[in-house]
C-alpha positions as CSV (number, residue, x, y, z in Angstrom):
1,M,-21.9,10.7,47.8
2,E,-23.9,10.9,44.6
3,R,-27.0,8.8,44.1
4,I,-28.6,8.0,40.7
5,T,-31.9,6.1,40.4
6,R,-33.6,4.5,37.4
7,T,-37.1,3.0,37.6
8,S,-38.7,0.7,35.1
9,G,-42.0,-0.9,36.0
10,L,-41.6,-2.7,39.4
11,S,-37.8,-2.6,39.1
12,R,-35.6,0.1,40.5
13,T,-31.8,0.5,40.1
14,T,-29.8,2.8,42.4
15,I,-26.2,3.7,41.7
16,E,-24.2,5.3,44.5
17,T,-20.7,6.7,43.8
18,G,-18.2,7.9,46.2
19,S,-19.0,5.2,48.7
20,L,-16.1,3.9,50.7
21,P,-15.0,0.3,51.0
22,P,-15.1,-1.4,54.5
23,D,-12.6,-0.3,57.1
24,A,-9.1,-1.8,57.1
25,T,-9.9,-4.3,59.8
26,T,-10.9,-7.6,58.2
27,I,-12.1,-11.0,59.5
28,V,-12.1,-13.8,57.0
29,E,-12.8,-17.5,57.2
30,R,-12.5,-20.3,54.7
31,K,-13.4,-24.0,55.0
32,G,-11.5,-26.5,52.9
33,L,-12.7,-29.3,50.6
34,G,-12.9,-31.9,53.3
35,H,-14.8,-29.7,55.8
36,P,-18.3,-31.3,56.5
37,D,-20.1,-28.1,55.4
38,T,-18.1,-27.8,52.2
39,L,-18.8,-31.5,51.5
40,A,-22.5,-30.9,52.0
41,D,-22.4,-27.8,49.7
42,H,-20.5,-29.5,46.9
43,L,-22.5,-32.7,47.1
44,A,-25.8,-30.8,46.8
45,E,-24.5,-29.0,43.8
46,R,-23.3,-32.3,42.2
47,L,-26.8,-33.7,42.7
48,S,-28.4,-30.7,41.0
49,Q,-25.9,-30.9,38.1
50,A,-26.5,-34.7,37.7
51,Y,-30.3,-34.3,37.7
52,S,-30.2,-31.2,35.4
53,R,-28.0,-33.0,32.9
54,Y,-30.1,-36.2,32.9
55,T,-33.5,-34.4,32.5
56,L,-32.0,-32.0,29.9
57,D,-30.7,-35.0,27.9
58,R,-33.8,-37.1,28.3
59,F,-36.6,-34.5,28.0
60,G,-35.0,-31.4,26.6
61,A,-35.4,-29.3,29.7
62,V,-34.2,-29.1,33.3
63,L,-37.1,-30.3,35.4
64,H,-37.9,-28.8,38.7
65,H,-35.7,-29.8,41.7
66,N,-33.8,-28.5,44.7
67,F,-31.3,-30.4,46.9
68,D,-30.2,-27.4,48.9
69,K,-31.3,-28.8,52.3
70,L,-28.9,-31.8,52.2
71,A,-27.1,-32.7,55.4
72,L,-24.4,-35.0,56.5
73,L,-24.3,-36.7,59.9
74,G,-20.8,-37.8,61.1
75,G,-19.9,-41.4,61.5
76,A,-17.4,-42.9,64.0
77,S,-13.8,-43.9,63.5
78,E,-10.9,-45.5,65.3
79,V,-7.6,-43.8,65.0
80,R,-4.2,-45.2,65.9
81,Y,-0.7,-44.2,64.9
82,G,-0.1,-45.9,61.5
83,A,-3.6,-47.2,61.3
84,G,-7.3,-46.4,61.4
85,K,-10.8,-47.5,60.3
86,M,-14.4,-46.5,60.2
87,T,-16.6,-48.0,62.9
88,A,-19.9,-46.4,62.0
89,P,-21.1,-45.0,58.7
90,V,-21.6,-41.4,57.7
91,R,-25.3,-40.7,57.2
92,V,-26.3,-38.7,54.1
93,L,-29.7,-37.0,54.4
94,I,-30.8,-36.3,50.9
95,N,-33.5,-33.8,51.5
96,G,-35.3,-31.9,48.8
97,R,-37.7,-32.1,45.9
98,A,-37.4,-33.4,42.3
99,A,-39.9,-34.2,39.6
100,S,-40.0,-38.0,39.5
101,S,-41.7,-38.2,36.1
102,C,-42.3,-36.3,32.9
103,G,-45.1,-37.1,30.4
104,G,-45.8,-40.3,32.3
105,E,-42.2,-41.5,32.1
106,E,-40.7,-42.3,35.5
107,I,-37.3,-40.9,36.5
108,A,-35.2,-43.0,38.9
109,V,-34.3,-40.1,41.1
110,E,-32.9,-42.1,44.0
111,E,-30.8,-44.3,41.8
112,L,-29.4,-41.3,40.0
113,A,-28.7,-39.6,43.4
114,E,-27.0,-42.7,44.9
115,D,-24.7,-43.1,41.9
116,T,-23.8,-39.4,42.2
117,I,-23.2,-39.5,46.0
118,R,-21.0,-42.6,45.8
119,A,-18.9,-41.2,43.0
120,F,-18.5,-37.9,44.9
121,F,-17.2,-39.6,48.0
122,A,-15.0,-42.0,46.0
123,E,-13.3,-38.8,44.7
124,R,-13.3,-36.6,47.7
125,L,-12.9,-39.0,50.7
126,P,-12.3,-42.5,49.3
127,E,-11.8,-44.0,52.8
128,I,-15.5,-43.6,53.6
129,S,-17.0,-44.4,50.2
130,D,-18.0,-47.8,51.4
131,H,-19.2,-46.5,54.8
132,L,-22.2,-44.4,53.8
133,D,-25.8,-44.7,55.0
134,L,-28.1,-43.0,52.5
135,R,-31.4,-41.6,53.8
136,F,-33.7,-40.4,51.0
137,H,-36.3,-37.7,51.7
138,I,-37.0,-36.5,48.2
139,T,-40.6,-35.5,47.4
140,S,-42.5,-34.3,44.4
141,N,-44.9,-32.1,46.4
142,S,-46.2,-28.9,44.9
143,S,-45.3,-25.5,46.2
144,P,-48.0,-23.3,47.8
145,G,-50.4,-21.7,45.4
146,A,-52.1,-24.7,43.7
147,V,-55.7,-23.8,44.5
148,L,-58.2,-26.4,43.3
149,T,-61.3,-25.2,41.4
150,D,-63.9,-26.7,39.1
151,D,-61.8,-25.4,36.1
152,G,-59.3,-28.3,36.4
153,T,-55.8,-28.8,37.8
154,P,-53.9,-25.5,38.3
155,E,-50.5,-25.1,36.5
156,R,-48.5,-25.1,39.8
157,A,-49.8,-28.5,40.8
158,R,-47.9,-29.9,37.7
159,W,-44.6,-28.4,38.6
160,F,-43.1,-31.6,39.8
161,A,-45.2,-33.9,37.6
162,P,-45.3,-32.2,34.2
163,R,-47.3,-33.7,31.3
164,S,-44.5,-32.6,29.1
165,V,-41.8,-29.9,29.2
166,E,-44.3,-27.5,27.9
167,D,-45.8,-27.4,31.4
168,L,-42.6,-25.7,32.6
169,R,-43.4,-22.0,32.9
170,E,-39.7,-21.1,32.6
171,R,-39.8,-22.2,28.9
172,R,-42.0,-19.2,28.3
173,I,-40.7,-16.7,30.8
174,L,-38.0,-16.8,33.5
175,L,-39.5,-15.6,36.8
176,A,-37.8,-15.3,40.2
177,N,-38.8,-18.3,42.4
178,D,-38.3,-16.4,45.7
179,T,-37.9,-13.0,47.3
180,S,-34.3,-13.1,48.1
181,L,-31.0,-11.2,47.9
182,G,-27.8,-11.7,45.9
183,T,-24.6,-9.8,47.0
184,G,-21.2,-9.3,45.5
185,W,-18.2,-7.1,46.0
186,A,-14.7,-6.5,44.5
187,P,-11.8,-6.4,44.6
188,E,-10.6,-9.1,47.0
189,A,-8.0,-7.7,49.5
190,P,-4.5,-9.3,49.5
191,F,-5.2,-10.8,53.0
192,E,-8.4,-12.4,51.7
193,S,-6.6,-13.9,48.7
194,F,-3.9,-15.2,51.0
195,V,-6.5,-17.0,53.2
196,R,-8.1,-18.6,50.1
197,E,-4.7,-19.7,48.7
198,L,-3.4,-21.1,52.0
199,V,-6.5,-23.2,52.6
200,D,-6.5,-24.5,49.0
201,H,-2.8,-25.3,49.3
202,F,-3.4,-27.7,52.2
203,S,-6.9,-28.9,51.2
204,G,-6.9,-29.4,47.5
205,A,-4.8,-31.0,44.8
206,S,-1.5,-29.2,45.1
207,P,2.2,-30.0,45.0
208,F,2.2,-29.9,48.8
209,T,-0.5,-32.5,49.3
210,S,1.0,-34.7,46.6
211,D,4.4,-34.6,48.4
212,H,2.8,-35.0,51.9
213,P,0.1,-37.7,51.8
214,W,-0.5,-37.3,55.5
215,C,-2.2,-34.0,54.9
216,G,-5.9,-34.2,55.3
217,S,-8.5,-32.0,53.5
218,D,-10.7,-30.8,56.4
219,V,-8.7,-27.5,56.6
220,K,-10.3,-24.5,58.3
221,L,-8.8,-21.0,58.7
222,M,-9.9,-18.0,60.6
223,G,-7.9,-14.8,59.9
224,Y,-7.8,-11.3,61.4
225,W,-6.2,-8.4,59.7
226,D,-6.0,-5.0,61.5
227,G,-4.5,-3.1,58.7
228,H,-0.9,-3.7,59.8
229,E,-0.6,-7.2,61.1
230,A,-2.2,-10.5,60.2
231,H,-3.2,-13.2,62.7
232,V,-4.2,-16.6,61.6
233,I,-5.6,-19.7,63.3
234,V,-5.5,-22.7,61.0
235,C,-6.5,-26.3,61.4
236,V,-4.8,-28.9,59.2
237,P,-5.6,-32.6,59.9
238,Q,-3.2,-35.5,59.4
239,K,-4.2,-39.0,58.2
240,S,-3.4,-41.6,60.7
241,A,-2.4,-44.4,58.3
242,V,0.7,-42.5,57.3
243,V,1.6,-41.0,60.7
244,E,3.5,-43.6,62.6
245,S,4.1,-41.8,65.9
246,R,3.4,-38.8,68.0
247,Q,6.8,-37.5,67.0
248,A,6.0,-37.9,63.3
249,Y,2.8,-35.9,63.9
250,L,4.8,-33.1,65.6
251,D,7.4,-33.1,62.8
252,N,4.6,-32.7,60.2
253,R,3.2,-29.8,62.2
254,R,6.5,-28.0,61.8
255,I,6.3,-28.6,58.1
256,V,2.9,-27.0,57.9
257,L,3.9,-24.0,59.9
258,A,7.0,-23.5,57.8
259,E,4.8,-23.6,54.7
260,C,2.5,-21.0,56.2
261,D,5.4,-18.8,56.8
262,R,6.7,-19.3,53.3
263,L,3.4,-18.4,51.6
264,A,2.9,-15.4,54.0
265,A,6.3,-14.0,53.0
266,L,5.4,-14.6,49.3
267,R,1.8,-13.2,49.4
268,L,2.0,-10.6,52.1
269,P,5.6,-9.2,51.9
270,G,6.7,-6.9,54.7
271,T,3.7,-7.9,56.8
272,A,4.0,-9.5,60.2
273,V,1.9,-12.7,60.1
274,S,1.4,-14.8,63.2
275,V,0.1,-18.4,62.7
276,R,-1.4,-20.7,65.3
277,L,-1.9,-24.3,64.2
278,N,-4.2,-27.0,65.6
279,V,-4.7,-25.1,68.8
280,R,-6.6,-27.9,70.5
281,D,-3.7,-30.3,70.3
282,V,-2.4,-31.7,73.6
283,P,0.5,-33.8,72.5
284,E,1.4,-35.2,75.9
285,K,-2.1,-36.7,76.1
286,D,-2.1,-37.8,72.4
287,E,-5.1,-35.4,71.8
288,L,-4.2,-34.4,68.2
289,Y,-5.9,-33.5,65.0
290,L,-5.2,-37.0,63.7
291,T,-7.9,-38.6,61.5
292,Y,-8.4,-41.7,59.5
293,T,-9.9,-40.0,56.4
294,G,-8.6,-36.5,56.8
295,S,-12.0,-35.1,57.7
296,S,-14.0,-34.7,60.9
297,I,-17.0,-36.1,59.1
298,E,-15.6,-39.5,60.1
299,S,-16.2,-38.8,63.8
300,G,-19.4,-37.2,64.7
301,D,-19.2,-33.8,63.0
302,E,-22.1,-32.6,60.8
303,G,-22.3,-30.7,57.6
304,V,-25.2,-28.7,56.2
305,V,-25.7,-26.8,53.0
306,G,-25.3,-23.1,53.4
307,R,-23.2,-23.1,56.6
308,G,-19.9,-23.0,54.7
309,N,-18.2,-20.6,52.4
310,R,-20.2,-18.0,50.5
311,V,-20.4,-18.2,46.7
312,N,-17.1,-16.4,46.4
313,G,-15.4,-19.0,48.6
314,L,-15.0,-16.9,51.7
315,I,-16.9,-16.1,54.9
316,T,-16.4,-12.3,55.4
317,P,-18.7,-10.9,58.2
318,L,-17.3,-7.4,57.8
319,R,-18.1,-7.4,54.1
320,P,-21.6,-7.3,52.6
321,M,-22.9,-10.9,52.5
322,N,-26.0,-13.0,52.9
323,L,-26.8,-16.4,54.3
324,E,-28.2,-18.1,51.1
325,G,-27.2,-21.7,50.6
326,A,-26.7,-21.5,46.8
327,N,-25.5,-25.0,46.2
328,G,-28.1,-27.5,45.1
329,K,-30.7,-24.9,44.0
330,N,-32.2,-25.2,40.6
331,P,-29.9,-23.4,38.2
332,V,-32.7,-22.1,35.9
333,Y,-34.6,-19.7,38.1
334,H,-33.5,-20.0,41.8
335,V,-32.5,-16.4,42.7
336,G,-30.6,-17.6,45.8
337,K,-28.1,-19.1,43.4
338,L,-28.2,-17.0,40.3
339,Y,-28.4,-13.5,41.9
340,N,-25.4,-14.2,44.1
341,L,-23.3,-15.3,41.2
342,A,-24.5,-12.5,39.0
343,A,-23.8,-9.9,41.7
344,M,-20.3,-11.2,42.4
345,R,-19.4,-11.2,38.7
346,L,-21.0,-7.8,38.1
347,A,-19.0,-6.3,41.0
348,Q,-15.8,-7.7,39.5
349,R,-16.7,-6.2,36.2
350,L,-17.4,-2.8,37.7
351,H,-14.1,-2.9,39.6
352,E,-12.2,-3.7,36.4
353,H,-14.0,-1.0,34.5
354,F,-13.9,1.9,37.0
355,G,-11.2,0.8,39.5
356,G,-11.7,1.2,43.2
357,Y,-14.3,-0.7,45.2
358,A,-17.5,-2.0,43.8
359,E,-20.5,-3.5,45.6
360,V,-23.7,-5.0,44.1
361,H,-27.0,-6.1,45.7
362,L,-29.7,-7.7,43.6
363,V,-33.1,-8.1,45.4
364,S,-35.8,-10.3,43.9
365,A,-39.5,-10.4,44.2
366,T,-41.3,-13.7,43.8
367,G,-42.9,-14.0,40.4
368,Q,-41.2,-11.0,38.9
369,P,-39.1,-11.5,35.8
370,L,-35.7,-12.9,36.7
371,G,-33.8,-10.3,34.6
372,Q,-35.7,-7.4,36.3
373,P,-34.8,-7.4,40.0
374,W,-37.2,-5.6,42.3
375,R,-34.2,-3.5,43.5
376,T,-30.7,-3.2,42.2
377,L,-28.1,-1.3,44.3
378,V,-24.6,-0.6,43.0
379,R,-22.1,1.2,45.2
380,L,-18.8,2.5,43.7
381,S,-15.9,4.3,45.4
382,E,-14.9,5.9,42.1
383,P,-16.8,8.4,40.1
384,A,-19.0,7.0,37.3
385,S,-21.9,8.1,35.2
386,A,-25.2,6.3,34.8
387,D,-24.5,6.0,31.1
388,E,-21.4,4.1,31.9
389,V,-22.8,1.8,34.6
390,H,-26.3,0.9,33.3
391,P,-25.0,-1.1,30.3
392,L,-22.9,-3.3,32.5
393,I,-25.9,-3.9,34.8
394,D,-28.1,-4.7,31.8
395,E,-25.5,-7.1,30.4
396,A,-25.3,-9.0,33.7
397,L,-29.1,-9.2,34.0
398,A,-29.4,-10.5,30.5
399,G,-26.9,-13.3,31.1
400,F,-28.9,-15.7,33.2
401,P,-29.5,-18.4,30.4
402,A,-25.7,-18.5,29.8
403,L,-25.1,-18.7,33.5
404,T,-27.5,-21.6,33.8
405,A,-25.7,-23.5,31.0
406,E,-22.3,-22.9,32.7
407,L,-23.5,-24.2,36.0
408,I,-25.0,-27.4,34.4
409,H,-22.3,-28.2,31.8
410,D,-19.1,-26.9,33.3
411,G,-19.4,-28.6,36.6
412,V,-18.9,-25.4,38.6
413,L,-18.9,-26.1,42.4
414,L,-19.8,-23.0,44.3
415,S,-17.9,-21.9,47.4
């Protein structure tokens, strides 16, 4: 293995070539659009986008906020063949911070959040859009470091109550808000791509879900690949209002299994793929993955930001990864969001440029310029010179303003 290091001020970049990708054995998980953790992730990001757009339009800058501690507490439902209803609401705990004013002008943060939440559930799980119990825990409290002296109010104390957008330090210089880590790798293995596609096939807008309205969106898949064979456990719920009997449920199960086999043959040709579906089912006792809404959030399950898919949409414990909850973080300077996205995209760029396997780790230091990570580590399986690699790194690290604009305006939902 060859190691090349470049140091500039407090930043250090290390490039390792000849590193090997992970072993052939792979474990990969993906949670679908209706999974409570995915719901929490995507709702937090929608709140950040809505707040960012509002303050950018009204004041000319994205004001300080974070909604990345949002949680969902499951409600209760009654499920019967051919029918169902909610019997207790889903509680939405809107935890976080947001500036509630700028230059003395008040911002209706809770009203903006409520409109966003209700629109999100009307789109994602319309059956519960009228069964929500919203609990707001949004503060405008300052971060540590606002030490009071006789010289007046410190700058940090105005982070969540700016006199104008000129009080926002990031308008002068982008600094990392935290000491954290962003991680990315490429390319995705065929089995990982298969897991992503299979979950999306049953969970999102697809010809399958259009043709089979009983298919719910709280899909979850755990896959194991040993280099020769693939083994999959997948959960696909059914919606009770359009499943008239136990036999109808079992017939639908066979349809799902047949679709799994079809996609496996298409995406993993020549590979033995075993699929187990809804393994907790006990049909003779009518214990089935039958739901009213298509999601377990209707019946006691919980969802929390950061417990679902990573930024690349997968949970891959044998790959490099971290536990940052990127959704809901401020898109201007939160390294837990921006460094993960940048690392993922840089790894893909390096893979496309040099071939082979690429791995990127960006480590921040609080208060250091955003575009100058404390440590940057690049690992490549293929030979590459520093003169070839450094321009790609520099390009990625210069791209944070464009990445921020993309997150705000393009409605990107991470994971």
